[in-house]
C-alpha positions in Angstrom: -23.4 -24.0 -21.2 -25.8 -23.4 -24.1 -24.4 -23.0 -27.5 -24.8 -19.5 -29.0 -27.6 -19.1 -31.5 -26.4 -19.7 -35.0 -28.1 -18.2 -38.1 -30.3 -20.6 -39.9 -30.1 -21.5 -43.6 -31.0 -18.8 -46.1 -33.8 -20.1 -48.4 -34.5 -18.1 -51.5 -37.8 -18.3 -53.4 -37.5 -20.2 -56.6 -34.7 -22.5 -55.4 -34.9 -26.1 -56.3 -35.2 -28.8 -53.7 -31.6 -29.8 -54.3 -30.3 -26.3 -53.8 -32.3 -26.0 -50.6 -30.8 -29.2 -49.3 -27.2 -28.1 -50.2 -27.9 -24.7 -48.5 -29.0 -26.5 -45.3 -26.1 -28.8 -45.3 -23.6 -26.0 -45.8 -25.1 -24.0 -43.0 -25.0 -27.0 -40.7 -21.3 -27.5 -41.6 -20.5 -23.9 -40.8 -22.3 -24.3 -37.4 -20.5 -27.5 -36.6 -17.1 -25.9 -37.5 -17.9 -22.9 -35.3 -18.9 -25.1 -32.3 -15.8 -27.2 -32.8 -13.6 -24.1 -32.7 -15.3 -22.8 -29.5 -14.8 -26.2 -27.9 -11.1 -26.3 -28.9 -10.6 -22.8 -27.5 -12.2 -23.8 -24.2 -10.0 -26.9 -24.0 -6.8 -24.8 -24.6 -7.9 -22.3 -21.9 -8.4 -25.1 -19.4 -5.0 -26.6 -20.3 -3.3 -23.3 -19.8 -5.1 -22.8 -16.5 -3.9 -26.2 -15.3 -0.3 -25.5 -16.4 -0.3 -22.1 -14.7 -1.6 -23.6 -11.4 0.9 -26.4 -11.6 3.8 -23.9 -12.1 2.5 -21.8 -9.3 2.3 -24.6 -6.8 5.6 -26.2 -7.8 7.4 -22.8 -7.7 6.0 -22.1 -4.2 7.2 -25.4 -2.9 10.6 -25.1 -4.5 11.1 -21.6 -3.0 9.7 -22.8 0.4 12.2 -25.8 0.4 15.1 -23.4 -0.2 13.9 -20.8 2.3 15.6 -20.8 5.7 13.0 -22.1 8.2 10.2 -22.5 5.7 7.3 -20.2 4.8 4.7 -21.7 7.1 7.1 -21.6 10.1 8.1 -18.0 9.5 4.7 -16.6 8.6 3.8 -16.2 12.3 6.8 -13.8 12.6 5.7 -11.5 9.8 4.8 -8.6 12.0 7.9 -8.9 14.3 10.1 -6.4 12.4 7.4 -3.7 11.9 6.4 -4.0 15.5 10.1 -3.6 16.7 10.8 -0.8 14.3 7.8 1.4 15.0 8.0 0.5 18.7 11.5 1.9 18.8 10.4 4.9 16.8 7.6 5.7 19.2 10.0 5.4 22.2 12.4 7.9 20.5 9.8 10.2 19.0 11.5 13.4 20.1 14.5 12.4 17.9 12.3 11.9 14.8 12.5 15.5 13.4 16.3 15.5 13.6 16.3 12.2 11.6 14.0 13.7 9.0 16.4 16.6 8.5 19.5 14.3 8.6 18.2 12.1 5.8 16.5 14.8 3.7 19.7 15.3 1.5 19.7 11.6 0.6 16.0 11.9 -0.4 16.9 14.8 -2.7 19.6 12.7 -4.2 17.1 9.9 -4.9 14.7 12.4 -6.5 17.5 13.8 -8.6 18.4 10.3 -9.8 14.7 9.7 -10.8 14.4 13.2 -12.5 17.6 12.8 -14.5 16.8 9.3 -15.6 13.2 10.3 -16.5 14.5 13.2 -18.6 17.1 11.1 -20.5 14.7 8.2 -20.9 11.9 10.4 -22.1 14.0 12.2 -24.7 15.5 9.0 -26.1 12.1 7.3 -25.9 10.6 10.1 -27.9 13.1 9.6 -30.7 12.8 5.9 -30.6 9.0 6.0 -30.7 9.0 8.1 -33.9 11.5 5.7 -35.5 9.3 2.6 -34.7 5.9 4.1 -35.6 4.7 2.8 -39.0 3.9 5.7 -41.2 6.4 8.0 -39.5 9.6 5.9 -39.6 12.1 7.3 -42.0 13.7 3.9 -42.4 10.9 1.3 -42.5 13.2 -1.8 -42.3 14.5 -0.5 -38.9 11.1 -0.6 -37.3 11.1 -4.3 -36.2 14.7 -4.3 -35.0 14.2 -1.1 -32.9 10.9 -2.5 -31.5 12.8 -5.6 -30.4 15.4 -3.4 -28.8 12.7 -1.6 -26.8 11.3 -5.0 -25.8 14.7 -6.0 -24.4 15.2 -2.7 -22.5 11.7 -3.2 -20.9 12.3 -6.8 -20.1 15.6 -6.4 -18.2 14.9 -5.1 -14.6 16.6 -2.0 -13.5 18.3 -3.8 -10.6 20.0 -6.2 -13.0 21.4 -3.4 -15.1 22.4 -1.5 -12.0 24.3 -4.5 -10.6 26.3 -4.9 -13.9 27.1 -1.1 -14.0 28.1 -1.1 -10.3 30.5 -3.9 -11.0 31.9 -1.9 -14.0 31.7 1.7 -12.6 31.6 1.3 -8.9 28.9 2.3 -6.4 27.1 5.7 -6.6 24.2 7.4 -8.2 25.5 7.3 -11.8 24.9 3.5 -12.3 21.4 3.9 -10.9 20.7 6.8 -13.2 21.9 4.9 -16.3 20.0 1.7 -15.3 16.7 3.5 -14.7 17.1 5.7 -17.9 17.6 2.6 -20.0 14.5 0.9 -18.6 12.6 4.2 -19.1 13.6 4.3 -22.8 12.0 0.9 -23.3 8.8 1.8 -21.4 8.3 5.3 -22.7 9.3 4.4 -26.2 6.5 1.8 -26.3 3.9 4.1 -24.7 4.9 7.0 -27.0 4.7 4.9 -30.1 1.1 3.8 -29.2 0.2 7.5 -28.8 1.8 8.3 -32.2 -0.4 5.7 -34.0 -3.4 7.8 -33.1 -2.0 11.1 -34.5 -3.5 12.5 -37.7 -1.4 12.1 -40.8 -2.8 15.2 -42.5 -0.4 17.7 -41.0 2.5 15.4 -41.9 1.3 15.1 -45.5 0.8 18.8 -45.7 4.3 19.5 -44.5 5.7 16.8 -46.9 4.0 18.5 -49.8 5.9 21.7 -49.3 9.3 19.9 -49.0 9.7 19.7 -45.2 12.3 17.3 -43.9 11.5 14.3 -41.7 12.6 16.2 -38.5 10.4 19.2 -39.4 7.4 16.9 -40.2 7.8 15.3 -36.8 8.4 18.5 -34.8 5.7 20.6 -36.3 3.2 17.9 -37.5 3.2 15.1 -34.9 4.6 16.3 -31.6 2.1 19.2 -31.1 -0.7 16.6 -31.4 0.7 14.2 -28.9 2.7 16.4 -26.5 0.1 16.3 -23.7 0.1 12.5 -23.7 3.9 12.4 -23.8 4.1 14.6 -20.7 1.4 12.6 -18.9 3.3 9.4 -19.4 6.6 11.0 -18.5 5.1 12.2 -15.2 3.8 8.8 -14.4 7.2 7.3 -15.2 8.8 9.8 -12.8 6.7 8.4 -10.0 7.8 4.9 -10.8 11.5 6.0 -11.1 11.5 7.5 -7.6 10.5 4.1 -6.2 13.1 2.4 -8.4 15.9 4.7 -7.4 15.1 4.1 -3.7 15.2 0.3 -4.3 18.5 0.5 -6.2 20.1 2.1 -3.2 19.9 -1.3 -1.5 22.6 -2.6 -4.0 24.9 0.4 -3.4 23.5 2.8 -6.0 23.3 5.7 -3.5 20.4 7.8 -2.4 18.0 7.2 0.5 17.8 3.5 -0.3 21.5 3.1 0.7 20.8 4.7 4.1 17.8 2.5 4.6 19.8 -0.6 4.0 22.5 0.5 6.5 20.0 1.3 9.2 18.1 -2.0 8.7 21.4 -4.0 8.6 22.4 -2.4 11.9 19.3 -3.8 13.6 18.1 -2.8 17.1 19.2 0.7 17.9 18.8 2.0 14.4 15.2 1.1 13.8 14.0 4.6 14.7 16.1 6.0 11.9 14.7 3.4 9.5 11.2 4.5 10.5 12.1 8.1 9.7 13.4 7.0 6.2 10.1 5.1 5.6 8.1 8.2 6.6 10.2 10.4 4.2 9.7 8.0 1.3 6.0 7.7 2.0 5.4 11.4 2.2 7.5 12.0 -1.0 5.6 9.4 -3.0 2.2 10.8 -1.8 3.2 14.4 -2.7 4.6 13.4 -6.1 1.6 11.3 -6.9 -0.8 14.1 -6.1 1.2 16.7 -8.0 1.7 14.4 -10.9 -2.0 13.5 -11.0 -2.9 17.3 -10.9 -0.6 18.0 -13.9 -1.8 15.0 -15.8 -5.4 16.0 -15.5 -4.6 19.6 -16.6 -2.7 18.2 -19.7 -5.4 15.7 -20.7 -8.6 17.3 -19.6 -7.9 21.0 -19.1 -7.9 23.2 -16.1 -11.7 23.2 -15.6 -11.8 19.4 -14.7 -8.7 19.4 -12.5 -9.0 18.2 -9.0 -6.8 16.5 -6.4 -8.1 13.4 -4.7 -6.5 12.2 -1.4 
């Protein structure tokens, strides 16, 4: 690879020969330092790539050695379960509408879990985002500790929190709602704080000049500027939380995921009901995605540019 063009030495009229030589030497030294830095960066990138590939390969073989039967042996059976499930569903197609009606209340429970956790997580994330945004934070020394708290909430998966809460509170939708809400606080708090950084400080300064409190400055000076982005991110998080609440049902957190686990654990004879649950989940996610996209476009671009794409 050719080295990038570097600027040549700057020679001024009237310079002595010694000054010209010093100028040329300094320019050459800067160019050599730049090329050395580029070479070092490329070497570090290559080392990181090698380490990543080594970890990937070693992790795969470690997991494969602990897997019952091995990955390469079982890969030929990857389509056996979908074929059996949908084959049974096709054979019992007349019963499918009844299954959809039967499991619809569980779907509503899953959506309720996602909606409640998104609402709680969004409100707490809004408050946290204002507390961690430099320039808005009422207590500057709390910015870094609260940012680390948001990092922790984002780093811990919902299923880990849910398992701990199920052990403490028992099975049901409440542990799932708390687990998803805590993770939503971390995610939305981070997104909201990045939106806050783009807000204009002029309304805040104007309100401060007339003696407004911190709460009044945030409510009347900041939130009106960023509310459309807040709602857009909250709707996107609602989509994610629907999928998360369905997954948490597998560990006993209620909702349609719990019914899906029971039907799949039963095996042959219940595969048609599992297929009905998959259809309900698929249709729900598609509908929510389309409606959420419609509202997000209206919030960020206005009604004139709103369209739904399938």
